[in-house]
N, C-alpha and C positions, 0 to 999 in steps of 0.2 A: 568609497570612491578610489580610483587609481589616479593619483595626482603626480604630475611631473612639473617641477620648477626648473627654470633655466636662469643662471646668473653668469656674468662674464668671467669672474675669477674668484677662486678660493685659494688663499695662500697662508703660509705660516706666519707672515708678518702683518696680516690683516690689511693689505694694501688697498683693496677695493672697498673697504669700510662698510658703510651703512647698508647698501643693498644686499651684501652677503649675509650680514647679521640678521636682517629682516627676513630673508628667505629661509634661513636655518631656523629661526624662531617660529615662523609660521608653520614650517613642516614638522618640527618637533611637536608642536601642539596638535597638528593634524594627525600625526602618528599616534600620539597618546589617546586620541579619540577613535582609533581603530582604522583610519584610512591607510591605504597602501601608498607610500610616498617615495619619491626619487628626486634627487638633486643632480642636475647635469651642468658641468662647468669645466672650464680650464683649471689646472692646478699649477701652482708654483711654490716650491719649497725645497728644503735641503734634503729631505728624504722622499721616498715614493709616496704617492697619494694613498691614503687609507681607503678602504671600501666603505667607510661610514664617516660622516661628520656628526658628531654627537650620536644621536639615535637614528640619523637619516641615511638611507642608502645613497651612496655617492658614486656617480659615474663621471670619469674625468679623463682628460688627456693633458700631457705636459704643455704649458703655455709656450708658444713660440712667437717671436716678434716678426710679423710679416710686413708691418709698416713702421719704419723707424721714426722716432721723434714724436710718437703720438701717445705715449704712456700706455695705460691699459686698453685704450681704444684700438691700438694696432695689434693686439694679441689674437692668435688663432691657433688651430691645429686642424689639418685636413680631415683626420679620422673623427673629429668631433661631429662632422656632418652625419656619419654613420650612427654614432651614438644617439644623436637627436632623432634620426629617422627610426631607429629601433625602439627607443623608449616612448616616443610619441605615439607609435603605432599601437601601443597597449594602454594609452592614457584615456581616461574619461574627460579630463580637463587638463590643459597646459597653462601654466602661469609663467609669463616671461618678464623677468626683471630687466627691462629693456632700456639701455642707453644708446647713444650714437656710437656703436662699436661693431666690430666684425662678428663677434659671437651673437649679439642681439640680432643682427641682420640675418645671420644663418638660422637662428631659432625661429624668426618670423617667417622666413622663406620655407623652411621644413614644415612648420605648422600649417602653412597655407597649402603646400603641395600635399600633405597628408590629409587635408580636409578635417583637421582636428580642431575641436572647439578650444579657443584660447582667449585669455585675458592678459592685459599687460599692466605693468606697474613701472613708471619711469623714474620715481625717486628724485624728481627735480632735475634730472639730467638731460631732458629734451626741451630746449628753449629755442626761440627764433635765432637763426644764424644766416648771415648774408655772404660769408666767404665762399670762394670758388669750391674748395674741398667739401664744405658742408652742403652746398647746393648740388654737387654731383652725387654725394652720398644720399641725400634726401630724395633724389629722383628715384631711387630704388627703395629706400627705407620707409618714407612716408606712406606711399600706397599700401605697403604691407601692414604698417601700424594701423591704418584705417579699417583694416579687415578684422581687427580684434572685436570680440563681443562687447567688451567695455574696457576702459582704461582707468585704473585706480589712481587717484590723486591724493596728495597729503594736504595741500594748502590752496587757498584761493589764488595765490601768485602762480602756483604750478598749473592751476586750472586755466588761468588767463593765457599762459605761455603755450600750453598745449592746444588751446582753442585757435590761437594764432597759427601754430605750426600745421595743424590737421585741417583747418578750414571747416566749412559747413558740412563736408561729407564725413567728418570724423565720428568715431563711436561715442556712445554715452560716456561721460566722465563721472565716475562714482567716487565719492569721498571715502577714504579708508585710512585711519591713523596707523602709525607703527605701534607695536606692542613688544613687551619684553617678558621672557620667561625668567622667573627668579628661582633661586636655589632653595628658598625657604629659610635660609640663615638670617637671623635677625641682626640688625646693626649692633655694633659694640661687642660682638662675640669674639673678635680677634684683636690683638694689640695693634695700636697705631703709633706711627711716629708723629708726635704732635707738632713738629716743626717742619714737616715734609709737604711741599706743595708741588703738584704735578700738572704737566700738560700732556695729553695723550691723544694724538691726532696725526695726520700726515703733516710732514714739514713742508708745507706748500704756502705760497703767498696768501691764498684765500683763508687759511687757518690762522694767520698772523702770529707765528711763533716769535717774531721779533718783539711784538707787543708784550708777550709773556716775559721776555728778558728785561725789557724796560720796566715792567711792573716789578720784577724781582729786585732790580737795582734800587727802586724806591722803597720797597718793603725792608730790604737788607739794612737800610739806613736806620730804620726804627727798631727792627727786630734782628739784630746781628746773628742770632742762632738759627734763623730760618734757612732752609735749604730747598733748592728748586731743581727738578728734573724734567727734561723733555723726552718723551717716548714717541716713536713713530718713524715710519719709513721716510727717507729724505726724498722729496719730490721738488727740489730746487732751492730750498731755503736754508739748508744746513750751513752752507758757507757764510751766509749773512749772519746767521745765529752765532756761529763761532767767532766771527769778527766782532760782533757786538759784545759778546761775553769778554773777549780780550780788551776791547776799548773801555769797557766799563769796570775793568778790574775785578771780574766776578768768577775767575777760574776756580776758586775754592768754594763757590756758593752755587753756581749753576752748572749742571752737567747734562750730557746727552746719553740717554740709556739705550738708544737704538730702537729698532722695531721689536714688538712683542707678539708672541703667539697669543690667541685669545684667552687662554686660561691664565697666562702670566699677566695679561692686561687686567683681568678681573682681580687678580691678587694685588696688582699695583694700586688700583682704586681702594681696595680695602685697607691697605697699609698707610695710605696718605691721609693727612689732615684736611687737605683742601684739593679739589679738582678745579682747574681754570680752563675754560674754553674761550679764547679771545676772538674767535672767528665771527664774521658778520654774514647775515643773510643765509644762515643755515636753515633749510626748510624743516628738518626734524632730526636734530643731532642725537644719534643713538649712543654716542659716548656719554653724553649727559645722562641719559636714562640708565646706562650701566653703572655710572658712578652713583646715582641716586639709589639704585637697587642695592648697591654695596654699602649703603649707609654713609657715603662720603658727601660732605657739604660741597656745593657747586657754586662757582661764580661764572656767569655767562654774560652775553650781551643782549640788549633789548631788541635786536633785529632777528633773533632766533624765532623760528616758527612756533616754539612751545614756551617762549619767554613769558607771554601774558598769562598762560595757564599756571606756570610755576610761581609767578608773582602773586597771582590770586591766592594760591594755596600756601604762600610763604615757604616755598619748597626750595628756593635758591636765592642768591643775591644777584640781582639783575642790574647791570650797569650800562653806561653808554659805550663801553668798549675802549675808552681812552686808557692809556697805562696808569694815569693818576686815579681814575675811578676803580679800576681793577685792583690797584694797590691798596686803596682805602678799604675795599671789601675784604681782600685777603688778610690785611692787618687786623681788621675787626674780628675775623674768625680765629686767627692764631692766638689772640690774647683773651678770648672769651670762650671758655669750654662750654658753658651753658648755651650760648648761641649756636655753637657747632652741634650740640645735642639736639636742640630744637629743629634746626634746619635738617639734620639727618632723619629725624623722625618724620617730619613733614614731607621729606623727599620720598621716603619709603611709602608713606600713605598715598602720595600721588601716583606712584608706580601701581600700588594695589587697586586704587579706585579709578584711575584715569587712563593709565598707560599699560594696563595688563594685557598680555597676549590672549587671555581667555576671551575678553570682550571683542578683540579684533577678529579672532577666528570664528566667533559666533557669527559675525557679519560675513566673513569670508566664505563660510560654509553655505550661507544662503545665496551668495553670488555664484558659487560653483554649481549648486543645485538648480539654478535658474537656466542651466544650459539647454539648448534645443534638444528635445526628445527625452529630457530627464523626467524622472517621476515614475 
């Protein structure tokens, strides 16, 4: 099959996070199975965009901010419309990783004008909104979203939200988990810093980087040699994080490592003793899966969409998200090498058995092949 995926942004700092990682993982597995795959997106980085992302053909335009103050939602490029028109014209199926943003709106519109079969995957980004800007945007966006053959959802929460947005005329909602491609490298094959604890996510209030700093202050009192690093693009919380570090006297203990390219992020997981994600209501945190795949023990919160599965498999330490509970979990891991080893092995097993991209694409191929006229 000739498959075209559209995602809003690919960047060297991983700013768009999960949707981009999911799209690339799906396409790399599809390419490995012999499908002709293309990713279309905006690009933002220090250098010119490559013609490939991993093994995937990449068609891109430089990201331009057409709507100020809206983050990734206001990014676009006029010539991306031509790229979408050209690539979709040759596609058997188009897969739109669609949020409420200009690129997603353009992708939906072009797919509809092209009369191309398309499916959508909203990654928890489309929820009921009542503000004026959202209502105006949705007057164009929602009717197009309803024309998808189906919409792929991660969680029951996302299913309920989309049902409310789309109404009774919406497309079928099909459950599809996220999956991860692994390198095949087993945990423990690289040296780790046994005292290094990391946060790797956007510095945004929803990710709660301040809770990571509060946790670090508590752990430092018990384990003075522990060190803590936050990685990720600043999306509004860096000033508060820096202020809290100063206020707690942690300037020699907590540092900010900036945003990382994806390969550097994977290396950061592999070097760390513990990965902590304090955010709440994460539908399907890909950073947690990447840490588990790297053999890194994970501490997360019980409101994560995959927390119950991880807890069943004893693949992570799941907490209520308070700094105190996060600190207890991190301290337990730092002082107990055997606990870290058990958690790392269980985490890798969870990736292999539950969150493998192979199982996801088995299902995705069936969805693609169910298109009108296929067979």
